[in-house]
N, C-alpha and C positions, 0 to 999 in steps of 0.2 A: 512570528508569519513565514510559511512557502509561499514559491512563486513558481507556478509550475505555466509553459507552455498553453492555447488554448489547441493544437495539437498532439501536446504529450497527452493531457485528458481525453479529445480524440482515441488513440491509438488505450488507455487506460476504459473507457466506455467500450467499444468495440468488441477486447479480450473481456469484458467481463458479459455482456453480452452474447459472445458466442459460447462461453462456457456454463452460460447458462442452463438448466437449473442448477448448479456443479458452482461452486464461486473459483476465482481467480484470483489468482497472486502476482508477486514480480517484488522488482524493488525499484527505488527511488532512489537517482546519486547525484551527486549535487555540488559545490562551494559547501562545509562546515557552518561554518560561520553567517555564511547567510540565508543559506537556504533556499536555495533558487536551483535548481530542478534543469540539470542538463542536458540526461534519460534518465530512459525508463528501459526498464528490462526485464521482461515476461519471462515467467515459469512455467512450470507442468508446474497443478496442484497435487499433488502426491496420495493428498487424504480427501480424492472422489468417493475413493471403496467406499469411505466408514462414514459416510451419511453424507449432506447438502449443505452442511454448515462445518464446515471444517476447511481449513491449508493448513497447508506446509510448503514452504520451498526448498524445489529440491538442490540440496546441499554443497554439488560438487557447482551449480550454475553459481553460487556466493562466492564459495572457495576461488574458484574458477577467476569469478569480478572484480573480489578484490586484489588477486593478483594481479591481475591488470592496471590497477587501479594504485596499483605501489610506487609510490614516490610522483605519483602526483599533487596536485591540487585537488580532483574529485576523491570524492569515496562516496559508504552507501548515507546517507540521511533518512532513509526510509525503508516503508512498504507498501501494497498496496495489495488490497482482496474487493470482491465484493461481497453483497450480503446480498444472495436472492428472495425477495417478497419480504425484506425488512428495511428500519431501514440505514437508513446511510451512518449509525451512531454502537460503537462498539460495545459491542457482547461480554456479560462474564465468563465465556470461552476465548475472548480474547482479552480481557484483563488478567484471566490466568494465565493466557500465554505469552505477556507481557516483558521480554527480561531487561531488554534493551531498551530506556529509560530515555534514550536521547533520540529516539528515532521515528519517524513523525509516520504514525498511520495514518493513510487515505484509502476511503473505504465511499465504492460506491456500493449504492442501492439501485436493484435492480427490478422490476415490476413487470409482469408479466412478461420476462426476456427484451422490456427497454427499461436500459440506462436512465436511471434519475437522476435523485440528486447527488452530489459529490461530496462530502466532507472530510478535513481536517485532524486527526486530533493528536495527543502529545501525554506518555504516561507522567502522571504529579503522583511521586515515588512518596510525596509524605502523608498524602489525602489515598494513598492506595487507588486512584480512579484515575479514568480518561478525564482531560481540557481537552476541548476543543481552540482550533490554531486556525489563525486566520486565512484564506488562499487565497494569493495575489494571480490572478491570472493577463498574461501579459500575451498578447499577440509574436 
């Protein structure tokens, strides 16, 4: 299970709506053992010129964040992205790009510019597919 605050989810929803009809993306930071999100770090989507159904987090944002987190109890525990006019389920492209099995994939569906459902997933390497992970929302 992953735990997020309502304000963190609102931040992700706002990014998804602002990026529509392209995908938004960013990183989730928190405690690795308990998967409690402590902050959301947005990134420009480097693949907006390659269609509306792709995302790539700016590697410099990730490198800078990992440097800041070095020596702390926090780490990158996942990332988020949006699916414009599609369900909040991992796509075949998501599966092909899933190289870090420990990371959570938070996906927000955006329908006609409005954030809809949010679902969280994690890669099951043995079955080569994603499995849904419960997301607990706190205030």
